C-alpha positions in Angstrom: 0.6 -16.6 28.4 1.7 -13.0 28.7 4.8 -12.2 26.4 8.1 -11.7 27.9 9.7 -8.8 26.1 13.3 -9.9 27.1 12.9 -13.2 25.7 11.2 -11.7 22.6 14.2 -9.5 22.1 16.6 -12.1 22.6 14.8 -14.4 20.2 14.7 -11.6 17.5 18.6 -11.0 17.9 19.3 -14.7 17.6 17.0 -15.5 14.6 19.6 -14.5 11.8 22.4 -16.3 13.5 20.6 -19.3 13.8 19.0 -19.3 10.4 22.3 -18.3 8.9 24.1 -21.2 10.6 21.4 -23.9 9.1 21.3 -22.5 5.6 25.1 -22.3 5.7 25.3 -25.9 6.6 22.3 -27.4 4.6 21.1 -25.0 2.1 17.4 -25.2 1.5 16.8 -21.7 2.6 12.9 -22.1 2.9 13.0 -25.3 4.8 15.6 -24.0 7.3 13.5 -20.9 7.6 10.5 -22.9 8.6 12.5 -25.0 10.9 13.9 -22.1 12.8 10.3 -20.5 13.1 9.4 -23.7 14.8 12.3 -23.6 17.1 11.5 -19.9 18.0 7.8 -20.8 18.8 9.1 -23.7 20.9 11.3 -21.3 22.8 8.8 -18.6 23.4 6.6 -21.3 25.1 9.1 -23.1 27.1 11.7 -20.5 28.1 9.3 -18.2 30.2 8.3 -21.3 32.3 11.4 -23.3 32.4 14.0 -20.2 32.3 16.7 -19.5 29.7 19.0 -22.3 28.8 22.7 -22.0 29.5 23.2 -21.6 25.5 20.2 -20.0 24.1 22.0 -20.0 20.6 22.8 -23.6 20.9 19.4 -24.5 22.1 17.8 -23.0 19.2 20.2 -24.6 16.6 19.5 -28.0 18.1 15.8 -27.9 18.2 15.9 -26.2 14.5 18.2 -28.9 13.4 16.0 -31.6 14.6 12.9 -30.0 13.0 14.9 -29.7 9.8 16.0 -33.2 9.9 12.2 -34.3 10.6 11.2 -32.2 7.3 14.1 -33.7 5.4 13.1 -37.3 6.3 9.4 -36.5 5.3 10.6 -35.1 2.0 12.7 -37.9 1.3 9.9 -40.4 2.1 7.5 -38.5 -0.4 10.1 -38.7 -3.0 10.7 -42.3 -2.4 7.3 -42.8 -3.1 7.7 -41.0 -6.6 11.2 -42.0 -7.4 13.0 -44.4 -5.1 16.4 -43.7 -6.9 16.1 -40.0 -6.8 15.3 -40.2 -3.1 18.3 -42.1 -2.3 20.4 -39.4 -3.7 18.6 -36.7 -1.8 19.2 -38.4 1.5 22.9 -38.8 0.6 23.3 -35.1 0.0 21.1 -33.8 2.7 21.2 -36.0 5.6 24.8 -35.6 6.6 25.6 -35.9 10.4 24.9 -32.8 12.1 27.9 -30.7 13.0 28.7 -29.4 16.5 26.6 -26.6 17.7 29.3 -24.2 18.0 30.6 -25.1 14.7 27.1 -24.2 13.2 26.7 -20.9 14.9 30.3 -19.6 15.0 29.6 -16.3 13.1 27.0 -13.8 12.4 25.3 -14.1 8.8 22.8 -11.1 9.5 24.1 -9.3 6.4 24.3 -12.2 4.1 20.7 -13.2 5.0 19.5 -9.6 4.4 21.1 -9.9 0.9 19.4 -13.0 0.2 15.9 -11.6 1.6 16.5 -8.7 -0.7 17.1 -10.7 -3.9 16.4 -8.6 -7.1 14.0 -11.3 -8.2 11.6 -10.3 -5.4 9.1 -7.4 -5.3 9.5 -4.6 -2.9 6.7 -5.9 -0.8 8.0 -9.5 -0.7 11.6 -8.2 0.3 10.1 -6.3 3.2 8.0 -9.2 4.4 10.8 -11.9 4.0 13.3 -9.7 5.8 10.9 -9.2 8.9 10.2 -13.1 9.0 13.6 -14.6 8.3 15.9 -12.0 9.8 13.7 -10.1 12.2 12.0 -13.1 13.5 8.5 -11.8 13.5 5.8 -14.3 12.9 3.7 -14.1 9.7 0.7 -13.0 11.8 2.6 -10.1 13.3 4.0 -9.0 10.0 0.3 -9.2 8.6 -0.8 -7.0 11.5 1.8 -4.6 11.0 0.8 -4.0 7.3 -2.9 -4.6 7.9 -3.5 -7.5 5.6 -5.0 -10.8 6.3 -2.4 -13.5 7.7 -3.3 -15.9 4.7 -2.3 -13.1 2.4 1.0 -12.6 4.0 1.7 -16.1 4.4 1.2 -16.6 0.5 3.5 -13.5 -0.1 6.2 -15.0 2.0 5.9 -18.6 0.7 6.2 -17.3 -2.9 9.2 -15.3 -2.0 11.0 -18.3 -0.6 9.9 -20.4 -3.5 11.4 -17.7 -5.9 14.7 -17.6 -4.1 14.8 -21.4 -4.3 14.0 -21.3 -8.0 16.9 -18.9 -8.7 19.4 -21.4 -7.3 21.0 -18.5 -5.3 23.7 -19.9 -2.9 24.1 -18.6 0.9 26.8 -16.3 0.4 27.6 -12.7 -0.2 27.4 -11.8 -3.8 30.5 -11.1 -6.0 32.2 -7.6 -5.5 30.8 -6.2 -8.8 27.1 -6.9 -7.4 27.6 -6.1 -3.7 27.0 -2.4 -4.0 23.7 -2.9 -5.7 22.5 -5.5 -3.4 23.5 -3.6 -0.4 21.6 -0.5 -1.8 18.6 -2.9 -1.8 19.1 -3.9 1.7 19.5 -0.4 3.1 16.2 0.7 1.1 14.3 -2.2 2.6 15.3 -1.3 6.1 14.4 2.3 5.4 10.9 1.4 4.1 10.4 -0.8 7.3 11.4 2.1 9.4 9.1 4.6 7.6 6.1 2.3 7.7 6.6 2.1 11.5 7.3 5.7 11.9 4.3 7.0 10.0 1.9 4.1 9.4 0.4 4.3 5.8 -3.0 3.1 7.2 -4.9 2.2 10.2 -5.8 3.8 13.6 -2.1 4.4 14.9 0.2 7.1 13.8 3.2 4.7 14.4 4.2 1.3 15.1 6.9 1.1 17.6 7.7 -2.7 16.9 8.6 -1.9 13.3 10.9 1.1 14.0 12.8 -0.9 16.7 13.1 -3.8 14.2 14.7 -1.6 11.5 16.9 0.1 14.1 18.2 -3.2 15.4 18.6 -4.8 12.0 20.6 -1.6 10.8 22.7 -1.7 13.9 23.6 -5.2 12.9 24.6 -4.1 9.5 26.6 -1.4 11.1 28.5 -3.5 13.5 29.7 -5.6 10.4 30.3 -2.5 7.8 31.2 0.1 10.2 33.0 2.2 7.5 30.2 2.3 5.1 29.1 5.8 5.1 25.4 5.1 3.9 25.0 2.5 6.8 25.9 5.0 9.3 23.8 7.5 7.7 20.9 5.3 7.7 21.3 4.4 11.3 21.8 8.0 12.2 18.7 9.1 10.3 16.5 6.4 12.1 17.9 7.4 15.6 17.5 11.1 15.0 14.0 10.6 13.6 12.8 8.0 16.2 14.0 10.4 19.1 10.9 12.6 18.2 8.5 9.9 18.4 7.4 10.3 22.1 6.3 13.9 21.2 4.6 13.1 18.1 1.1 12.3 19.6 -1.0 13.4 22.5 -2.2 11.0 25.0 -5.3 10.2 22.8 -3.0 9.4 19.8 -3.4 12.7 17.9 -0.8 14.0 15.7 1.4 16.9 16.9 3.4 18.5 14.0 7.2 19.2 14.3 7.0 22.7 15.3 4.3 22.2 18.1 6.2 19.3 19.9 7.5 19.4 23.4 11.2 19.0 22.7 11.8 18.0 26.3 10.1 14.8 25.4 12.6 14.0 22.7 15.0 11.1 23.4 18.2 12.9 24.2 20.3 9.8 23.9 19.2 8.8 20.3 19.7 12.3 19.4 23.5 12.4 20.9 24.1 9.1 19.3 22.8 9.9 15.8 24.6 13.3 15.8 27.9 11.5 16.6 27.5 9.2 13.9 26.4 11.5 11.3 29.3 14.0 12.2 31.7 11.1 11.9 30.6 9.8 8.6 30.2 13.1 6.9 34.0 13.7 7.2 35.1 10.5 6.4 32.9 8.6 3.8 31.6 9.6 0.1 28.3 11.4 0.6 25.1 9.8 0.0 21.2 10.2 0.3 20.8 8.6 4.0 23.7 10.8 5.3 22.2 14.0 3.8 18.8 13.1 5.3 20.4 12.4 8.7 22.2 15.7 8.5 18.8 17.4 7.9 17.1 15.5 10.9 20.4 16.5 13.1 19.6 20.2 12.3 16.0 19.9 13.4 16.9 17.9 16.5 19.6 20.2 17.7 17.5 23.4 17.3 16.5 24.5 20.9 13.0 25.6 19.4 11.3 25.6 16.1 12.1 29.2 15.5 15.8 28.4 16.1 15.9 25.7 13.2 18.5 26.9 10.4 16.4 26.6 7.5 18.8 28.1 5.1 21.1 25.1 5.9 18.3 22.8 5.4 17.7 24.4 2.0 21.2 23.8 1.0 21.2 20.2 2.1 17.9 19.4 0.3 19.5 20.8 -2.8 22.3 18.2 -2.7 19.9 15.5 -1.8 17.7 16.4 -4.7 20.7 16.3 -6.9 21.4 12.7 -5.8 18.0 11.3 -5.1 15.6 13.4 -7.2 12.3 11.9 -6.0 9.0 13.7 -5.6 9.0 13.4 -1.9 12.4 15.1 -1.6 11.1 18.1 -4.0 8.0 18.3 -1.7 10.1 18.5 1.4 12.6 20.9 -0.2 9.4 23.1 -1.1 8.6 23.4 2.5 12.2 24.3 3.6 12.2 27.0 0.7 9.2 28.4 2.1 10.4 28.7 5.5 13.4 30.7 3.8 11.9 32.7 1.1 8.1 32.8 1.9 5.2 30.6 1.1 4.8 32.0 -2.7 8.3 30.3 -3.3 7.3 27.1 -2.0 3.8 26.9 -3.7 5.7 27.6 -7.1 7.7 24.7 -6.6 4.6 22.5 -5.7 3.0 23.4 -9.2 5.7 21.3 -10.9 4.7 18.2 -8.9 1.2 18.4 -9.9 2.2 16.7 -13.2 4.2 14.0 -11.6 2.2 10.5 -11.7 4.5 9.4 -8.7 3.0 11.9 -6.3 0.0 13.7 -7.8 -2.9 12.9 -5.8 -0.9 12.0 -2.9 -2.5 13.4 0.5 0.9 14.8 1.5 1.0 17.0 -1.6 -2.3 18.4 -0.9 -1.4 18.8 3.0 1.9 20.6 2.2 -0.2 22.9 -0.3 -2.7 23.6 2.4 -0.1 24.7 5.0 1.6 26.9 2.6 -1.4 28.6 1.6 -2.3 29.0 5.2 1.0 30.7 5.6 0.3 33.0 2.7 -3.0 33.8 4.2 -5.3 32.3 1.7 -7.5 30.6 4.2 -10.3 29.5 1.6 -8.0 27.7 -0.4 -5.9 26.1 2.5 -9.2 24.8 4.2 -10.1 23.3 0.7 -6.7 21.5 0.4 -6.8 20.3 4.0 -10.1 18.6 3.3 -8.9 17.1 0.0 -5.9 15.6 2.0 -8.0 14.3 4.7 -10.1 12.5 2.2 -7.0 10.8 0.5 -5.2 9.7 3.5 -5.7 6.0 5.0 -4.0 7.2 8.3 -6.7 7.9 11.0 -4.4 10.2 13.1 -3.4 12.1 9.9 -7.1 12.3 8.9 -8.1 13.8 12.2 -5.3 16.2 12.2 -6.1 17.4 8.7 -9.9 17.7 9.5 -9.2 19.7 12.6 -7.0 22.2 10.5 -9.9 22.6 8.0 -12.3 23.1 10.9 -10.0 25.6 12.7 -9.7 27.7 9.4 -13.5 27.7 9.0 -13.8 29.2 12.5 -11.1 31.7 11.7 -13.0 32.6 8.5 -16.2 33.0 10.5 -14.7 35.5 12.9 
């Protein structure tokens, strides 16, 4: 059956509402999540044939509740065989009469679910996978394809994550005030990772995966609707929109990479740019400064420049200075080196790269070699530039990036021959 994009999007939007309703009522996050997934599957099969129900959310709540009741009865039967007394207690606690559908789904629990999926006891990879499954509504197979791992591997990862959350005894509610900032920081970081993996895939034949960037933007919008005054939430949404706006121009029809300076800016999404600029302009004047706001401000400068030559690189250098102070990661330092090179010349940028060679978090990363190659090419050292392009091409697992880096190296070889 051909997928219906409208129904798929509706189901993903309803996933956290339905799951939140069930977990709020019954607890048992892992069992509720499985019941919701079965309801989503039933809807994806029935709705294209029979049409949308009058109340899609209520339909999903009803079906998921029935699936959950079946699971609980099965679990109770198993426990009865092991310990009849304990089983009776379990039934008394979990098999209460189902409440009215509207009573179950009367509020949006998206942020609470995100906080739960980003529990500090989980690894970052597990947080990402569980978020996409439980809040994003993606199937295990879809998540496995997105990250190029076997479905069985992803299923085990998600299962272990749910078991870990259950073992912690965490209740379905927002954490206390003294923990909220830290937990929301984890939520935003997971959404940032999902977007980045979609925008520039770490491996595989495609440069980008639009399903992941779309999902990251959708979930960040949901958080923004509930926390509109949070500067970093607004900053992250602005960053995603301003970055995603360039995606149509990032590749040629055959999938080859087009660097920012060479992109046809007429193909950029002007609606996303306008929305992103408005968001970051508002939050920069009304909220404490954070790393996502600074990254969004840098993205806005790129997007608002009519041509690559019109880019306000001195302002970008200044913003990267602030960003490095707040988030001194190797990747921020690498990007700042490029900006410095655009203002003060390639030698200044290359000098900054030397310090990164001793950093275990980025030494040997193909992007460090690629940036060094670019700056060496700017400096006129074509032999060293070609060598670094080749080194970067060997290190990357992204086929579009590999082809681009090999093409740059081949081009420099031709120039040397001339």
